[in-house]
OpenMM code with the backbone's topology and positions (N, CA, C; nanometers):
from openmm import Vec3, app, unit

residues = "MET THR ALA LEU VAL GLU TYR ASN THR SER VAL LEU GLU LYS VAL ASP ALA LEU LEU HIS GLN LEU ALA ASP GLU GLU LEU ALA ARG ALA ARG THR LEU LEU PHE GLY SER SER ILE GLY GLN HIS PHE ARG HIS ILE LEU GLU PHE TYR ALA CYS LEU LEU GLY GLU ALA ASP SER GLY LEU PHE SER TYR ASP ARG ARG LYS ARG ASP LEU LEU ILE GLU THR GLU VAL ILE ALA ALA ARG ALA SER THR VAL ARG SER ILE SER MET LEU HIS ASP LEU ARG HIS ASP ARG GLU LEU VAL MET GLU SER GLU LEU PRO GLY LEU ASP GLY THR ILE ALA HIS ARG THR THR LEU LYS ARG GLU LEU ALA TYR LEU ALA ASP HIS SER VAL HIS HIS LEU ALA MET VAL ARG ILE ALA LEU GLU GLN GLU LEU PRO LEU VAL ARG PHE PRO GLY HIS LEU GLY VAL ALA ALA SER THR ARG ASN HIS GLN ALA ARG ALA VAL ALA ALA HIS".split()
positions = [
    Vec3(-8.1810, -2.9298, -4.8067),
    Vec3(-8.1825, -3.0749, -4.7996),
    Vec3(-8.0655, -3.1260, -4.7149),
    Vec3(-7.9536, -3.0597, -4.7256),
    Vec3(-7.8343, -3.1044, -4.6539),
    Vec3(-7.8573, -3.1088, -4.5035),
    Vec3(-7.9199, -3.0063, -4.4478),
    Vec3(-7.9433, -3.0016, -4.3031),
    Vec3(-8.0339, -3.1164, -4.2583),
    Vec3(-8.1383, -3.1454, -4.3352),
    Vec3(-8.2285, -3.2551, -4.3000),
    Vec3(-8.1594, -3.3907, -4.3094),
    Vec3(-8.0781, -3.4078, -4.4113),
    Vec3(-8.0029, -3.5326, -4.4244),
    Vec3(-7.9082, -3.5496, -4.3062),
    Vec3(-7.8393, -3.4427, -4.2709),
    Vec3(-7.7454, -3.4493, -4.1578),
    Vec3(-7.8181, -3.4781, -4.0267),
    Vec3(-7.9317, -3.4141, -4.0053),
    Vec3(-8.0058, -3.4362, -3.8814),
    Vec3(-8.0563, -3.5804, -3.8733),
    Vec3(-8.1145, -3.6299, -3.9817),
    Vec3(-8.1620, -3.7680, -3.9827),
    Vec3(-8.0468, -3.8661, -3.9665),
    Vec3(-7.9341, -3.8359, -4.0267),
    Vec3(-7.8164, -3.9206, -4.0103),
    Vec3(-7.7751, -3.9245, -3.8636),
    Vec3(-7.7761, -3.8089, -3.7980),
    Vec3(-7.7368, -3.8058, -3.6565),
    Vec3(-7.8333, -3.8864, -3.5694),
    Vec3(-7.9611, -3.8830, -3.6025),
    Vec3(-8.0594, -3.9630, -3.5284),
    Vec3(-8.0284, -4.1116, -3.5464),
    Vec3(-8.0039, -4.1528, -3.6705),
    Vec3(-7.9748, -4.2938, -3.6964),
    Vec3(-7.8410, -4.3363, -3.6366),
    Vec3(-7.7455, -4.2460, -3.6313),
    Vec3(-7.6177, -4.2782, -3.5676),
    Vec3(-7.6363, -4.3009, -3.4174),
    Vec3(-7.7304, -4.2296, -3.3556),
    Vec3(-7.7608, -4.2532, -3.2142),
    Vec3(-7.8226, -4.3923, -3.1963),
    Vec3(-7.9111, -4.4299, -3.2870),
    Vec3(-7.9686, -4.5649, -3.2827),
    Vec3(-7.8568, -4.6676, -3.2926),
    Vec3(-7.7665, -4.6494, -3.3876),
    Vec3(-7.6576, -4.7445, -3.4063),
    Vec3(-7.5667, -4.7512, -3.2834),
    Vec3(-7.5377, -4.6369, -3.2225),
    Vec3(-7.4527, -4.6350, -3.1027),
    Vec3(-7.5193, -4.7113, -2.9876),
    Vec3(-7.6502, -4.7006, -2.9757),
    Vec3(-7.7219, -4.7768, -2.8737),
    Vec3(-7.7193, -4.9255, -2.9058),
    Vec3(-7.7462, -4.9584, -3.0311),
    Vec3(-7.7451, -5.0989, -3.0723),
    Vec3(-7.6093, -5.1633, -3.0453),
    Vec3(-7.5053, -5.0882, -3.0660),
    Vec3(-7.3688, -5.1379, -3.0451),
    Vec3(-7.3465, -5.1822, -2.9003),
    Vec3(-7.4256, -5.1271, -2.8071),
    Vec3(-7.4098, -5.1573, -2.6649),
    Vec3(-7.5047, -5.2656, -2.6138),
    Vec3(-7.5948, -5.3114, -2.6988),
    Vec3(-7.6977, -5.4053, -2.6543),
    Vec3(-7.6717, -5.5470, -2.7034),
    Vec3(-7.7135, -5.6422, -2.6236),
    Vec3(-7.7144, -5.7825, -2.6640),
    Vec3(-7.8525, -5.8127, -2.7241),
    Vec3(-7.8616, -5.9194, -2.8009),
    Vec3(-7.9896, -5.9575, -2.8621),
    Vec3(-8.1004, -5.9684, -2.7568),
    Vec3(-8.0702, -6.0289, -2.6437),
    Vec3(-8.1713, -6.0482, -2.5391),
    Vec3(-8.2206, -5.9143, -2.4854),
    Vec3(-8.1310, -5.8195, -2.4680),
    Vec3(-8.1700, -5.6869, -2.4182),
    Vec3(-8.2561, -5.6140, -2.5206),
    Vec3(-8.2255, -5.6334, -2.6463),
    Vec3(-8.3027, -5.5728, -2.7550),
    Vec3(-8.4440, -5.6300, -2.7599),
    Vec3(-8.4547, -5.7610, -2.7446),
    Vec3(-8.5806, -5.8313, -2.7694),
    Vec3(-8.6729, -5.8420, -2.6491),
    Vec3(-8.6228, -5.8225, -2.5281),
    Vec3(-8.7038, -5.8462, -2.4081),
    Vec3(-8.8185, -5.7465, -2.3961),
    Vec3(-8.9388, -5.7997, -2.3750),
    Vec3(-9.0563, -5.7157, -2.3504),
    Vec3(-9.0376, -5.6442, -2.2168),
    Vec3(-9.0748, -5.5163, -2.2142),
    Vec3(-9.0516, -5.4352, -2.0946),
    Vec3(-9.1823, -5.3713, -2.0480),
    Vec3(-9.2100, -5.3878, -1.9200),
    Vec3(-9.3296, -5.3298, -1.8607),
    Vec3(-9.3319, -5.1788, -1.8810),
    Vec3(-9.2159, -5.1149, -1.8654),
    Vec3(-9.2071, -4.9690, -1.8833),
    Vec3(-9.2503, -4.9241, -2.0233),
    Vec3(-9.2373, -5.0144, -2.1199),
    Vec3(-9.2746, -4.9828, -2.2585),
    Vec3(-9.4078, -5.0472, -2.2945),
    Vec3(-9.4914, -5.0689, -2.1931),
    Vec3(-9.6250, -5.1262, -2.2125),
    Vec3(-9.6192, -5.2611, -2.2823),
    Vec3(-9.5158, -5.3388, -2.2497),
    Vec3(-9.5023, -5.4735, -2.3044),
    Vec3(-9.4241, -5.4818, -2.4336),
    Vec3(-9.3884, -5.3684, -2.4904),
    Vec3(-9.3069, -5.3739, -2.6122),
    Vec3(-9.1597, -5.3805, -2.5727),
    Vec3(-9.0752, -5.3981, -2.6699),
    Vec3(-8.9312, -5.4092, -2.6454),
    Vec3(-8.8591, -5.2892, -2.7059),
    Vec3(-8.7368, -5.2708, -2.6627),
    Vec3(-8.6518, -5.1691, -2.7253),
    Vec3(-8.6393, -5.2003, -2.8739),
    Vec3(-8.6240, -5.3273, -2.9054),
    Vec3(-8.6115, -5.3693, -3.0451),
    Vec3(-8.7333, -5.3341, -3.1290),
    Vec3(-8.8513, -5.3440, -3.0701),
    Vec3(-8.9717, -5.3079, -3.1457),
    Vec3(-8.9729, -5.1586, -3.1777),
    Vec3(-8.9261, -5.0770, -3.0845),
    Vec3(-8.9188, -4.9333, -3.1124),
    Vec3(-8.8144, -4.9052, -3.2203),
    Vec3(-8.7003, -4.9717, -3.2135),
    Vec3(-8.5989, -4.9535, -3.3180),
    Vec3(-8.6506, -5.0029, -3.4528),
    Vec3(-8.7183, -5.1182, -3.4534),
    Vec3(-8.7726, -5.1708, -3.5792),
    Vec3(-8.8688, -5.0703, -3.6408),
    Vec3(-8.9545, -5.0147, -3.5584),
    Vec3(-9.0528, -4.9174, -3.6067),
    Vec3(-8.9828, -4.7972, -3.6706),
    Vec3(-8.8835, -4.7428, -3.6021),
    Vec3(-8.8059, -4.6305, -3.6558),
    Vec3(-8.7425, -4.6691, -3.7894),
    Vec3(-8.6726, -4.7807, -3.7901),
    Vec3(-8.5944, -4.8204, -3.9079),
    Vec3(-8.6818, -4.8577, -4.0259),
    Vec3(-8.7967, -4.9182, -4.0001),
    Vec3(-8.8868, -4.9518, -4.1104),
    Vec3(-8.9450, -4.8266, -4.1761),
    Vec3(-8.9710, -4.7236, -4.0994),
    Vec3(-9.0205, -4.5995, -4.1587),
    Vec3(-8.9150, -4.5391, -4.2509),
    Vec3(-8.7886, -4.5397, -4.2065),
    Vec3(-8.6815, -4.4912, -4.2937),
    Vec3(-8.6713, -4.5766, -4.4197),
    Vec3(-8.6703, -4.7076, -4.4038),
    Vec3(-8.6573, -4.7969, -4.5194),
    Vec3(-8.7727, -4.7763, -4.6169),
    Vec3(-8.8916, -4.7560, -4.5632),
    Vec3(-9.0093, -4.7338, -4.6477),
    Vec3(-8.9937, -4.6073, -4.7313),
    Vec3(-8.9684, -4.4955, -4.6649),
    Vec3(-8.9572, -4.3689, -4.7377),
    Vec3(-8.8397, -4.3713, -4.8347),
    Vec3(-8.7230, -4.4101, -4.7868),
    Vec3(-8.6033, -4.4040, -4.8710),
    Vec3(-8.6083, -4.5042, -4.9847),
    Vec3(-8.6713, -4.6171, -4.9626),
    Vec3(-8.6817, -4.7180, -5.0671),
    Vec3(-8.7831, -4.6849, -5.1747),
    Vec3(-8.8798, -4.6019, -5.1409),
    Vec3(-8.9873, -4.5699, -5.2362),
    Vec3(-8.9846, -4.4262, -5.2874),
    Vec3(-8.8941, -4.3437, -5.2373),
    Vec3(-8.8930, -4.2014, -5.2742),
    Vec3(-8.8804, -4.1802, -5.4247),
    Vec3(-8.8023, -4.2628, -5.4913),
    Vec3(-8.7853, -4.2455, -5.6361),
    Vec3(-8.9130, -4.2749, -5.7132),
    Vec3(-8.9984, -4.3606, -5.6588),
    Vec3(-9.1244, -4.3915, -5.7276),
    Vec3(-9.2267, -4.2805, -5.7093),
    Vec3(-9.2083, -4.2000, -5.6034),
    Vec3(-9.3003, -4.0901, -5.5776),
    Vec3(-9.4212, -4.1286, -5.4958),
    Vec3(-9.4387, -4.2575, -5.4646),
    Vec3(-9.5556, -4.3059, -5.3918),
    Vec3(-9.5098, -4.4006, -5.2822),
    Vec3(-9.5578, -4.3787, -5.1602),
    Vec3(-9.5202, -4.4677, -5.0504),
    Vec3(-9.6325, -4.4738, -4.9480),
    Vec3(-9.6229, -4.5730, -4.8596),
    Vec3(-9.7201, -4.5883, -4.7515),
    Vec3(-9.6496, -4.6463, -4.6302),
    Vec3(-9.6424, -4.5689, -4.5233),
    Vec3(-9.5863, -4.6207, -4.3991),
    Vec3(-9.6706, -4.7382, -4.3489),
    Vec3(-9.8012, -4.7335, -4.3743),
    Vec3(-9.8912, -4.8394, -4.3283),
    Vec3(-9.8619, -4.9734, -4.3960),
    Vec3(-9.8184, -4.9691, -4.5189),
    Vec3(-9.7909, -5.0925, -4.5934),
    Vec3(-9.6410, -5.1219, -4.6041),
    Vec3(-9.5628, -5.0664, -4.5116),
    Vec3(-9.4187, -5.0883, -4.5139),
    Vec3(-9.3869, -5.2358, -4.4928),
    Vec3(-9.2706, -5.2767, -4.5391),
    Vec3(-9.2221, -5.4127, -4.5150),
    Vec3(-9.1832, -5.4221, -4.3679),
    Vec3(-9.2294, -5.5251, -4.3032),
    Vec3(-9.1965, -5.5460, -4.1622),
    Vec3(-9.0947, -5.6597, -4.1514),
    Vec3(-8.9861, -5.6335, -4.0797),
    Vec3(-8.8773, -5.7294, -4.0645),
    Vec3(-8.8571, -5.7553, -3.9165),
    Vec3(-8.9128, -5.8644, -3.8663),
    Vec3(-8.9088, -5.8938, -3.7234),
    Vec3(-8.7677, -5.9222, -3.6729),
    Vec3(-8.6755, -5.9550, -3.7617),
    Vec3(-8.5371, -5.9766, -3.7183),
    Vec3(-8.4764, -5.8488, -3.6599),
    Vec3(-8.5212, -5.7343, -3.7101),
    Vec3(-8.4676, -5.6067, -3.6616),
    Vec3(-8.4952, -5.5888, -3.5127),
    Vec3(-8.6062, -5.6417, -3.4644),
    Vec3(-8.6392, -5.6225, -3.3229),
    Vec3(-8.5765, -5.7268, -3.2312),
    Vec3(-8.5152, -5.8312, -3.2888),
    Vec3(-8.4593, -5.9372, -3.2045),
    Vec3(-8.3100, -5.9603, -3.2241),
    Vec3(-8.2542, -5.9109, -3.3333),
    Vec3(-8.1128, -5.9348, -3.3620),
    Vec3(-8.0402, -5.8028, -3.3851),
    Vec3(-7.9442, -5.7749, -3.2994),
    Vec3(-7.8685, -5.6508, -3.3091),
    Vec3(-7.8054, -5.6363, -3.4472),
    Vec3(-7.7497, -5.7438, -3.5009),
    Vec3(-7.6822, -5.7348, -3.6303),
    Vec3(-7.7791, -5.6942, -3.7417),
    Vec3(-7.9017, -5.7433, -3.7377),
    Vec3(-8.0020, -5.7060, -3.8384),
    Vec3(-8.0427, -5.5596, -3.8222),
    Vec3(-8.0579, -5.5155, -3.6996),
    Vec3(-8.0942, -5.3756, -3.6748),
    Vec3(-7.9818, -5.2821, -3.7191),
    Vec3(-7.8586, -5.3198, -3.6890),
    Vec3(-7.7457, -5.2354, -3.7287),
    Vec3(-7.7331, -5.2310, -3.8816),
    Vec3(-7.7558, -5.3421, -3.9479),
    Vec3(-7.7493, -5.3444, -4.0944),
    Vec3(-7.8558, -5.2525, -4.1543),
    Vec3(-7.9756, -5.2538, -4.0977),
    Vec3(-8.0824, -5.1656, -4.1460),
    Vec3(-8.0453, -5.0193, -4.1241),
    Vec3(-7.9848, -4.9908, -4.0104),
    Vec3(-7.9425, -4.8537, -3.9789),
    Vec3(-7.8387, -4.8057, -4.0792),
    Vec3(-7.7395, -4.8872, -4.1054),
    Vec3(-7.6328, -4.8512, -4.1999),
    Vec3(-7.6896, -4.8304, -4.3406),
    Vec3(-7.7833, -4.9173, -4.3815),
    Vec3(-7.8465, -4.9010, -4.5146),
    Vec3(-7.9191, -4.7674, -4.5242),
    Vec3(-7.9939, -4.7333, -4.4215),
    Vec3(-8.0693, -4.6068, -4.4247),
    Vec3(-7.9756, -4.4869, -4.4259),
    Vec3(-7.8690, -4.4916, -4.3488),
    Vec3(-7.7723, -4.3812, -4.3504),
    Vec3(-7.7126, -4.3663, -4.4895),
    Vec3(-7.6776, -4.4765, -4.5511),
    Vec3(-7.6222, -4.4722, -4.6868),
    Vec3(-7.7222, -4.4124, -4.7857),
    Vec3(-7.8480, -4.4542, -4.7749),
    Vec3(-7.9514, -4.4017, -4.8651),
    Vec3(-7.9765, -4.2530, -4.8406),
    Vec3(-7.9696, -4.2103, -4.7171),
    Vec3(-7.9851, -4.0677, -4.6868),
    Vec3(-7.8782, -3.9854, -4.7569),
    Vec3(-7.7560, -4.0362, -4.7560),
    Vec3(-7.6444, -3.9625, -4.8162),
    Vec3(-7.6563, -3.9516, -4.9679),
    Vec3(-7.7411, -4.0339, -5.0283),
    Vec3(-7.7640, -4.0258, -5.1728),
    Vec3(-7.8665, -3.9189, -5.2105),
    Vec3(-7.9367, -3.8639, -5.1124),
    Vec3(-8.0413, -3.7647, -5.1405),
    Vec3(-7.9789, -3.6294, -5.1709),
    Vec3(-8.0223, -3.5699, -5.2799),
    Vec3(-7.9685, -3.4397, -5.3198),
    Vec3(-8.0754, -3.3317, -5.3313),
    Vec3(-8.1967, -3.3712, -5.3732),
    Vec3(-8.2997, -3.2719, -5.4053),
    Vec3(-8.4343, -3.3115, -5.3452),
    Vec3(-8.5095, -3.2105, -5.3086),
    Vec3(-8.6461, -3.2316, -5.2641),
    Vec3(-8.7296, -3.2766, -5.3833),
    Vec3(-8.8398, -3.3408, -5.3561),
    Vec3(-8.9321, -3.3805, -5.4635),
    Vec3(-9.0714, -3.3987, -5.4063),
    Vec3(-9.1673, -3.3867, -5.4929),
    Vec3(-9.3064, -3.4104, -5.4552),
    Vec3(-9.3280, -3.5599, -5.4392),
    Vec3(-9.4068, -3.5976, -5.3383),
    Vec3(-9.4397, -3.7372, -5.3126),
    Vec3(-9.5884, -3.7491, -5.2825),
    Vec3(-9.6377, -3.8702, -5.2935),
    Vec3(-9.7732, -3.9011, -5.2513),
    Vec3(-9.7639, -4.0129, -5.1475),
    Vec3(-9.8220, -3.9857, -5.0302),
    Vec3(-9.8260, -4.0851, -4.9236),
    Vec3(-9.9679, -4.1387, -4.9146),
    Vec3(-9.9798, -4.2682, -4.9158),
    Vec3(-10.1093, -4.3312, -4.8954),
    Vec3(-10.1179, -4.3803, -4.7518),
    Vec3(-10.2324, -4.3541, -4.6883),
    Vec3(-10.2509, -4.4016, -4.5514),
    Vec3(-10.3870, -4.4672, -4.5368),
    Vec3(-10.3919, -4.5558, -4.4392),
    Vec3(-10.5147, -4.6280, -4.4086),
    Vec3(-10.5724, -4.5716, -4.2798),
    Vec3(-10.7044, -4.5626, -4.2738),
    Vec3(-10.7722, -4.5170, -4.1530),
    Vec3(-10.8630, -4.6281, -4.1030),
    Vec3(-10.8847, -4.6358, -3.9715),
    Vec3(-10.9701, -4.7417, -3.9173),
    Vec3(-11.1094, -4.7381, -3.9792),
    Vec3(-11.1578, -4.8542, -4.0171),
    Vec3(-11.2923, -4.8658, -4.0709),
    Vec3(-11.3083, -4.8205, -4.2145),
    Vec3(-11.2005, -4.7793, -4.2770),
    Vec3(-11.2078, -4.7306, -4.4138),
    Vec3(-11.1492, -4.8349, -4.5079),
    Vec3(-11.2255, -4.8750, -4.6083),
    Vec3(-11.1713, -4.9641, -4.7098),
    Vec3(-11.0882, -4.8807, -4.8055),
    Vec3(-10.9678, -4.9241, -4.8327),
    Vec3(-10.8809, -4.8502, -4.9227),
    Vec3(-10.7927, -4.7522, -4.8476),
    Vec3(-10.7360, -4.6611, -4.9237),
    Vec3(-10.6409, -4.5660, -4.8660),
    Vec3(-10.6804, -4.4236, -4.9008),
    Vec3(-10.6186, -4.3311, -4.8291),
    Vec3(-10.6325, -4.1887, -4.8586),
    Vec3(-10.4959, -4.1412, -4.9054),
    Vec3(-10.4936, -4.0656, -5.0138),
    Vec3(-10.3676, -4.0136, -5.0675),
    Vec3(-10.3437, -3.8722, -5.0149),
    Vec3(-10.2187, -3.8468, -4.9761),
    Vec3(-10.1795, -3.7158, -4.9245),
    Vec3(-10.0608, -3.6656, -5.0060),
    Vec3(-10.0661, -3.5409, -5.0488),
    Vec3(-9.9503, -3.4803, -5.1145),
    Vec3(-9.8511, -3.4374, -5.0078),
    Vec3(-9.7241, -3.4625, -5.0333),
    Vec3(-9.6195, -3.4263, -4.9394),
    Vec3(-9.4907, -3.4052, -5.0184),
    Vec3(-9.3839, -3.3821, -4.9470),
    Vec3(-9.2535, -3.3683, -5.0118),
    Vec3(-9.1507, -3.4522, -4.9367),
    Vec3(-9.0424, -3.4791, -5.0009),
    Vec3(-8.9351, -3.5543, -4.9370),
    Vec3(-8.8836, -3.4794, -4.8141),
    Vec3(-8.8661, -3.3482, -4.8250),
    Vec3(-8.8199, -3.2700, -4.7102),
    Vec3(-8.9174, -3.2806, -4.5932),
    Vec3(-9.0431, -3.2691, -4.6211),
    Vec3(-9.1444, -3.2783, -4.5147),
    Vec3(-9.1371, -3.4136, -4.4459),
    Vec3(-9.1232, -3.5179, -4.5240),
    Vec3(-9.1177, -3.6525, -4.4668),
    Vec3(-8.9893, -3.6760, -4.3890),
    Vec3(-8.8795, -3.6184, -4.4331),
    Vec3(-8.7547, -3.6304, -4.3565),
    Vec3(-8.7673, -3.5594, -4.2219),
    Vec3(-8.8328, -3.4446, -4.2205),
    Vec3(-8.8565, -3.3742, -4.0940),
    Vec3(-8.9445, -3.4600, -4.0032),
    Vec3(-9.0467, -3.5211, -4.0612),
    Vec3(-9.1351, -3.6088, -3.9848),
    Vec3(-9.0582, -3.7286, -3.9291),
    Vec3(-8.9768, -3.7923, -4.0118),
    Vec3(-8.9032, -3.9110, -3.9662),
    Vec3(-8.8126, -3.8782, -3.8486),
    Vec3(-8.7458, -3.7655, -3.8532),
    Vec3(-8.6592, -3.7275, -3.7419),
    Vec3(-8.7417, -3.7094, -3.6142),
    Vec3(-8.8525, -3.6356, -3.6225),
    Vec3(-8.9378, -3.6138, -3.5048),
    Vec3(-8.9971, -3.7451, -3.4540),
    Vec3(-9.0438, -3.8276, -3.5451),
    Vec3(-9.1001, -3.9581, -3.5119),
    Vec3(-8.9962, -4.0444, -3.4403),
    Vec3(-8.8753, -4.0438, -3.4904),
    Vec3(-8.7679, -4.1230, -3.4304),
    Vec3(-8.7327, -4.0729, -3.2917),
    Vec3(-8.7246, -3.9415, -3.2755),
    Vec3(-8.6931, -3.8836, -3.1449),
    Vec3(-8.8002, -3.9234, -3.0428),
    Vec3(-8.9251, -3.9238, -3.0842),
    Vec3(-9.0349, -3.9658, -2.9965),
    Vec3(-9.0129, -4.1095, -2.9480),
    Vec3(-8.9798, -4.1993, -3.0389),
    Vec3(-8.9557, -4.3387, -2.9997),
    Vec3(-8.8286, -4.3521, -2.9173),
    Vec3(-8.7279, -4.2720, -2.9474),
    Vec3(-8.6043, -4.2765, -2.8690),
    Vec3(-8.6273, -4.2268, -2.7261),
    Vec3(-8.7239, -4.1386, -2.7072),
    Vec3(-8.7573, -4.0948, -2.5717),
    Vec3(-8.8099, -4.2128, -2.4900),
    Vec3(-8.8907, -4.2960, -2.5516),
    Vec3(-8.9410, -4.4140, -2.4811),
    Vec3(-8.8284, -4.5139, -2.4548),
    Vec3(-8.7420, -4.5318, -2.5540),
    Vec3(-8.6267, -4.6204, -2.5356),
    Vec3(-8.5399, -4.5688, -2.4211),
    Vec3(-8.5209, -4.4388, -2.4153),
    Vec3(-8.4380, -4.3796, -2.3097),
    Vec3(-8.4922, -4.4134, -2.1713),
    Vec3(-8.6228, -4.4079, -2.1548),
    Vec3(-8.6830, -4.4413, -2.0251),
    Vec3(-8.6450, -4.5839, -1.9854),
    Vec3(-8.6559, -4.6769, -2.0787),
    Vec3(-8.6209, -4.8161, -2.0492),
    Vec3(-8.4729, -4.8297, -2.0183),
    Vec3(-8.3889, -4.7597, -2.0935),
    Vec3(-8.2449, -4.7665, -2.0691),
    Vec3(-8.2105, -4.7125, -1.9306),
    Vec3(-8.2640, -4.5962, -1.8965),
    Vec3(-8.2338, -4.5348, -1.7667),
    Vec3(-8.2783, -4.6224, -1.6501),
    Vec3(-8.3925, -4.6874, -1.6646),
    Vec3(-8.4483, -4.7648, -1.5548),
    Vec3(-8.3965, -4.9084, -1.5479),
    Vec3(-8.3658, -4.9668, -1.6630),
    Vec3(-8.3363, -5.1097, -1.6646),
    Vec3(-8.1978, -5.1464, -1.7172),
    Vec3(-8.1334, -5.0588, -1.7898),
    Vec3(-8.0015, -5.0888, -1.8475),
    Vec3(-7.9066, -4.9724, -1.8216),
    Vec3(-7.8727, -4.9481, -1.6953),
    Vec3(-7.7955, -4.8286, -1.6595),
    Vec3(-7.6532, -4.8254, -1.7155),
    Vec3(-7.6017, -4.9361, -1.7640),
    Vec3(-7.4663, -4.9360, -1.8196),
    Vec3(-7.4615, -4.8859, -1.9642),
    Vec3(-7.5772, -4.8783, -2.0286),
    Vec3(-7.5823, -4.8274, -2.1659),
    Vec3(-7.5664, -4.6765, -2.1620),
    Vec3(-7.4740, -4.6245, -2.2389),
    Vec3(-7.4451, -4.4809, -2.2433),
    Vec3(-7.5139, -4.4178, -2.3642),
    Vec3(-7.5603, -4.2942, -2.3435),
    Vec3(-7.6260, -4.2206, -2.4517),
    Vec3(-7.6130, -4.0720, -2.4222),
    Vec3(-7.6268, -3.9892, -2.5256),
    Vec3(-7.6171, -3.8442, -2.5032),
    Vec3(-7.7345, -3.7934, -2.4205),
    Vec3(-7.7105, -3.6877, -2.3444),
    Vec3(-7.8130, -3.6305, -2.2583),
    Vec3(-7.9356, -3.5814, -2.3330),
    Vec3(-7.9220, -3.5527, -2.4610),
    Vec3(-8.0356, -3.5022, -2.5394),
    Vec3(-8.1103, -3.6137, -2.6136),
    Vec3(-8.0767, -3.7399, -2.5882),
    Vec3(-8.1480, -3.8495, -2.6538),
    Vec3(-8.2963, -3.8414, -2.6195),
    Vec3(-8.3807, -3.8409, -2.7209),
    Vec3(-8.5239, -3.8371, -2.6998),
    Vec3(-8.5804, -3.6990, -2.6756),
    Vec3(-8.4981, -3.5960, -2.6906),
    Vec3(-8.5443, -3.4583, -2.6739),
    Vec3(-8.5587, -3.3960, -2.8134),
    Vec3(-8.6735, -3.3418, -2.8413),
    Vec3(-8.7022, -3.2846, -2.9731),
    Vec3(-8.6080, -3.1690, -3.0054),
    Vec3(-8.5797, -3.1522, -3.1331),
    Vec3(-8.4915, -3.0441, -3.1786),
    Vec3(-8.5448, -2.9081, -3.1345),
    Vec3(-8.6749, -2.8883, -3.1436),
    Vec3(-8.7317, -2.7587, -3.1040),
    Vec3(-8.7113, -2.7334, -2.9549),
    Vec3(-8.7207, -2.8376, -2.8740),
    Vec3(-8.6973, -2.8229, -2.7303),
    Vec3(-8.5510, -2.7918, -2.7029),
    Vec3(-8.4626, -2.8619, -2.7698),
    Vec3(-8.3193, -2.8361, -2.7529),
    Vec3(-8.2853, -2.6927, -2.7934),
    Vec3(-8.3417, -2.6470, -2.9047),
    Vec3(-8.3171, -2.5101, -2.9504),
    Vec3(-8.3737, -2.4078, -2.8525),
    Vec3(-8.4935, -2.4330, -2.8016),
    Vec3(-8.5542, -2.3437, -2.7038),
    Vec3(-8.4679, -2.3343, -2.5778),
    Vec3(-8.4223, -2.4492, -2.5296),
    Vec3(-8.3379, -2.4508, -2.4098),
    Vec3(-8.2073, -2.3748, -2.4341),
    Vec3(-8.1479, -2.3915, -2.5514),
    Vec3(-8.0223, -2.3215, -2.5832),
    Vec3(-8.0459, -2.1699, -2.5875),
    Vec3(-8.1592, -2.1254, -2.6450),
    Vec3(-8.1898, -1.9819, -2.6501),
    Vec3(-8.2125, -1.9266, -2.5094),
    Vec3(-8.2784, -2.0060, -2.4244),
    Vec3(-8.3045, -1.9617, -2.2879),
    Vec3(-8.1738, -1.9458, -2.2096),
    Vec3(-8.0833, -2.0378, -2.2288),
    Vec3(-7.9536, -2.0291, -2.1614),
    Vec3(-7.8748, -1.9082, -2.2135),
    Vec3(-7.8783, -1.8870, -2.3450),
    Vec3(-7.8042, -1.7746, -2.4053),
    Vec3(-7.8616, -1.6396, -2.3612),
    Vec3(-7.9915, -1.6357, -2.3336),
    Vec3(-8.0558, -1.5112, -2.2927),
    Vec3(-8.0207, -1.4717, -2.1495),
    Vec3(-7.9750, -1.5666, -2.0712),
    Vec3(-7.9426, -1.5360, -1.9297),
    Vec3(-7.7990, -1.5078, -1.9111),
] * unit.nanometer
topology = app.Topology()
chain = topology.addChain("A")
for resn in residues:
    res = topology.addResidue(resn, chain)
    for name in ("N", "CA", "C"):
        topology.addAtom(name, app.Element.getBySymbol(name[0]), res)
């Protein structure tokens, strides 16, 4: 559990470091490179998934589809940073894996489908999901906000980073 908590914390710390460099307007502006979405919308999506899982883990039942949506996160840096700090704090409270049930909605289906999962599995998913969205954010930053600094591995999956490190070590 410790490794997953640390990895997710590092992902959220990268989000916070980016937020620290952005103005509200830069966060909220719709970008053609992101198919009309904003950097803030990608951050909101990431942060709401964390808030959903971490806020409901003790109940044993959660649904990313029915998560609370907070539009301030996508338009106000201070709201996004507060959400990031809350999630990091909640991550640090996690000590043990547990069984969970995730409910999801499918197009054209009335009601939900229940899936058995675990807290560890969902933490692994959240990290991968976040990295995917950070890859899109990185494209916008590189093309439109060149003064924003970020690590070279932003948006690169852990498995890719590990593969690249093994390839370098083998040569």
